[in-house]
Structure formats: C-alpha cells, structure tokens
Steps between C-alpha positions, in 0.01 A plus 500: 500500500489799269705637210491869404655643185500873574470750784153587368382143567602505866208469743477701816564187707836408343679574828611485770768266375844357527641541150808418297615682187701364210506360150483143633589353162474124534387521865806294597592365844658832600173679423309225678695567819381863497142399413482252788611774738240742359225243552616424855502867604164571338328202654652572842346850501180428312611704197501402134811350342576694182755520219572788261662418168539685170410462134700557292828435679628850593818462293289462184401862550812660649774291330350283224837370381559344842150357548516129589302228330239402756442158651131569564217705354321737738209255521730205583680711757173600668385136520833396652483782755150396605627141536732628776210598732485856367146644518531792259723577203530839330656486153588869471538632143850648491434825315714812450293663776586220745865511390520873581384461862769571756548239773298711743220561249480127431471427872256782576271459199504124447629298796344711771222682314360231270606169654479560876835336570576421863813294433706497180744218424767522228821330396832656592561600135169690473506832309208734431399849397617722215839385369496227769595767753360310799622177653389278788643742760316791336179299528570433866549872570183595313311230688572678827351818352190339345414253771611157379780266597752361253666159490800434276543137396845387390553292186532126544750266338492140386830312466694824482267666247300808595145426388389758243279524194803565281680189631190289429464653154859409416453143627191443285663643188800270563270195519559459875130462577557277807708778658236759409236276660688504831533879497138553400365245745303344211563404136531772239194483273403630158131570437307551179276363228529166329542571129521280190848375416648407166338156519836325473502350848172314474609348166873432538601512868257546794197731539555812709319800646647819356511792742471864396612720788557869566767422761807723484740244655534168320716203598807433288424290192498131579292217641356509853303283738184699566155486656207635299178640649182603327426860599190539720463122531637227729632298203878453497750266337867409535663612179816567304552827315724616220586869476664562165501526125433139381835471314421146379219656293693819413275709724553872542264653757539409868243246620407356840373145444378283785441124487268368774619182673149393602176482306325826418155349574271769367511814296833660409551789745473851362743653752780332693773572750828310455724467807870440427646247743832376362733540203539184286715583196588748228281524193682356198442400141442130435570325167138386469159534667529134609819571696341808655200290605733242659673778694165643613396158630830482689431847646151383598650203686725738696203724580292203616785385726526852642123508569517162675784620723308814594189296576694254719655787697157655559359167617799398715413492875663770713715395792 
C-alpha cells in the first residue's frame, strides 16, 4: 500500500490500474461502494486498485467563498482509502496549472499518461477539467479515445437521505453524531494532541484529557458518549466528552474535554483520537462546581449503560 503526494513522486510501476477520482471527504458509505468496486475490478484483472484525490479541495482554489469545511485531512483520507483495499493513493496538489487543464488534457496527461488507467470509476455527479467543463459522460467518451473503460456509480441513500459529505457535515454540526456514524460507516473522530487544561476539573469536578485538534468540522457544543484511542497504540477507553465553553467556570475559548470511564493505567497519552458515538445533552451553566460534578457522574452512568448495551449486543449469539 503506497501513498504519493505529487505527480513527481509517481513510480514507473504505478499502473496498470483500476482507479477512482474524487475528493472523498469523509470516505463515507457511498464512497466505500465505489472503492469496493475498484478493488474488485483490479483484483479480477491483476491490476492495482488506485484512488486519486486532491489537496486542497478544488473549490478552495477556484471558489474560496464556497469551499466546504472538511471532515478529514488528506492524511486521514488516504488512510481511510487504503483501509478499503485500495493499493495506491495519489494526493494530487490542486494547483492553478491543474485547474487550467481541459477535460481532455487531464485525461491524456494524467489518467492515461501518468497513471496507466485501464478502468476509471466515478460517481454520477463527477465533474472535472477547467471550469468543471467535463462530467461523467465526457469521461466515458474520452475513455473510448484513450483506451480505458468508465463505470459510473450512482449515489446511494439511507432512509431517504442521499449519502453525501455535506449531509454528514450538517449532521455532525447539529450534534446528530449517531446519524453521521451510520452514513460514514464508522464513528466521526477528532484527532490531535493532549494539552494542559485550566486545572479546574482535577480539583473541582473530574479530571479530563483536553484535546487540541486541527479538525475543521466540530460537533455541536454539548456532552457526548465517546470512545478514546491513543494514537499509534492499541490503548483505548470508553469515555464521555464535553465540547463547549465551560460556562460554569465562565470559560471563553472552545474546549474538547474527555473523561475516561476506565483506568488510564500508564502514561497520559500525547495524542488521541476521540470517536463520537451518541449525543447526551446540551452544555449548560450549573450553580456550583458540586452540581456540575453530580451531573457529570449522572452522564457517566448513562455512558456506562450505553457501553454495556453495546457489549451485550456484540456478545449475543447469532441465530
């Protein structure tokens, strides 16, 4: 499994491949459907399974005011793509030179010339080339000329919702993390460093791990049932997390504070990933630290009950 960050890094043996192209923000279940098909075609023919994505998101260059906040960094996206049985990922820098390529130049110079594409798979809303002049049908026509086949994969829906990165983004920002989890096919997670807090929790309420993250999409302020992992380590803990401003202590800056429900047993982790599983309640101001602590302990009881239910469902025998 290989990740390349420019055309200059590409080896001569990148192709032949079955490849898909897109932003793949979040690598949600709609993307996963395309990726599974790419892997199946590649493995059937003895080719490589590849994905081409962009950094930055093309709209940040061509229409900055409309650029979306992203669910994943390029590195997270690449890891998630590789998790879907993709062999090679190209994170193509989206430069003014790339933006100026016509659809045919993009196909001739990159897909055919650099990547050795034998089959290209895209979603039915795919656009490419200067001013987004090409669509999936354009790609299909150019494939006939440059010697590759094209498959167009239609969007999938869940309970009447078309699965999309924008739909997931809206769900997370509304606090609907359980819904986002279903559309992503996994929990939404924030990654980053553990940083010192104000020291209030360890003295007046409960001790927490304070997360500093560069994530662009944050859950709505409130309290959540979460699962916390130490980055690059098998250690993990059930947890409860508050996203908010600590109004009981007249806080101002946004903080992400996680309380572990099981013993830390060892050094405090330097980097963590916090998975958001379920909304618990709004953040609110309490009359005293003691009342806040009592509420936190009540939240912990709910989180423990949730973890026990999940464990019992995993252990239940199948019929």
